[in-house]
N, C-alpha and C positions, 0 to 999 in steps of 0.2 A: 592625229595622235603622234607625238614625237617619240621616237625610239632611238636607243643608243646601239650602234653597230660597231663592235670591236673586232677587227680582222687585220692581221699584219700583211697578208698577201694583197698587194695593191689591186691586182686584176680581179681577184675574188671579191674584194671589198667594193670596188666600183660596180661590178656585175650585180652583186646582191643589193647594193644600194639602189641601183636602177630598177630592179625588180620590186623592191619595197616601195619605192616612190610610185611605181606603176599601180601598186595595190592601194595607194592613197595615204601612205605614211610620210611624215616628215622625218628626216634622218639626221642624226648627229653622228659623224664618223670619227672613229679613233683608230690610229695606225698601230697601236700596241696597247697592252694592258695598263701600263702606267698612265697613258693619256685617257683611257677609259675611266680609270679610277678618279683621275682629276675631274673629269666631266661629271661623274656621279656625286662628287663632293660639292659641285657647284649648283646642281639642279636635280629635279626629279624626272625620271624616265619610267613610264609605266611598263615598258617592255625593253629588255636588254638582250641583245643577241651577241654572243661572244664566241670567238674561236677558242678551242681548248688550248692549243699550243701557240703561245705568243711570247715575244721577248718582254723583259722587265717584270710583268705580272701576268701569269698565265690565266686562262679562263676559270680554272678551279679557285685560284686565290682571289681573283676578282669577285667571284660569286661569294666566297667566304667573307670577304671584307664588306660587301654590300649587305649581307645578311646580319653581320655582327653589329653594324651601326644601328642606332635607334632611329626608326622611321615611323611616321604616322600613316604612311601610305605604302601599300604593297607594290613591289615591282616583280614582274614575271620574267624569269631568267631562262633563256635558251642557251644551251651549249652546242656549238658546231663541232661535230666529230667526223672522223674519217670512217669509211665503210670498213667493217670488221672490228670496230671498237666496242661491240655490244657488251663485252665482259667488263668494260670500264664504266658502264652506266651507273652501277651502284656507287662507285667513287664520286661521280658527278652528283648523284642524288644526295649523298651524305654531305656534300659541300653546299647544298641548297639549291641546285638546279631544278627547275620545274619541268623542263622538256628538252629534247635533243633534236637537232637537225643534222642529218647525215649528208656529207659531200659525196657525190655531186647532188646539189639541192634540186629537189622536184618542186616546181612552182605551185602546183595544185596542192601538194601536201603541205607546203609552207603556208599557203593561204588558209587551209583548214586549221592548222595548228595555231595560227595567229588569231583566227576567229574564236577558237576555244580559249585562248589566253585572254581575249577581250571579255568573254563571258565570265571567266574567273575573276578578272579585275573588277567587273561590275558587282559581283557578289562581295568582294572585299570592300568596295565602296559602301555598300549597304551596311556592312558590319560597322564601318566607321560612323555612319549616321546613327546606328543603334547606340554606340558608345557616347556620342554627343548627347543624345536624349538622356542617357543615364547620368552624364555629367551635369546636365541642366537640372535633373531631379535632385542631385546632391545639393546644388545651390538652393533650391526651394526648401530642402529639408534643414538647411543650416543658415538661418537668417543672419547670424553674426558675420559669417563669411560674405554673404550677399551684401549686408550693410557696409562692411569695410571696403568692398569693391565698388560700392556706389551703383549697384545694378538694380534697376527697378523692373517691373514686368514689361514695360514697353521696350526697354533696352535689351532685355533677355530675348524678346521676340525678334528684335532687330539682329541681335548677336546670333541667334539661331539661324536666321535666314542667311546671314553672311557666312556663318560657319559651314552651313550645308554647301555653300558655293565654294568656299576656300578650303574646307576640311582641316583647318588649323585649330579651331577652338577647343576640341577635346583635350589636347595636350596642354594648352595654356591654362584651362580651367583646373586641371589636375595639379599643375605646378603652383598656381595661385592659391588654391583652396587647401592644399595639403597641410601647410603649417596651421591653419585655422582648424581643420578637422582633427589634427593630432591633439590640439589643446582641448577640444570639446570632450 
């Protein structure tokens, strides 16, 4: 699993990156929040770990931006805080953070929190599959939309298999069928 690590302190970033690689993750590193935001716009990261205080875009703003954009897949967002920042957790949660990692980072705690994040991402993935099934039922219920798209049963089955693998079909179907459904 590829995750995005945004940390402006070079030593902390290299150390945490090495730990995460040792836990089996692929890491995309960002030296500041602006670079992290650019990476988020280019691709999907299931897990984002961001320092709270960074130049250009801080961790809170990075989280807000990530949550504000429309996405068909959920990303789990960790904010790295300093010891004694417990009173600011609410601010982080309101920005959309899912969890917090306190410096200095305890590797066993980090491992446990990452496993919990993976479980939550697995649940989010199952929700996307449920939405896909609902979208396919919409196609079945609206033959005019289906006819105009040129989708027959065999293609729907193939599309379903592909969509389950790529997780992009739900959004596409909603956009393609919306004009037809509104006319019905």
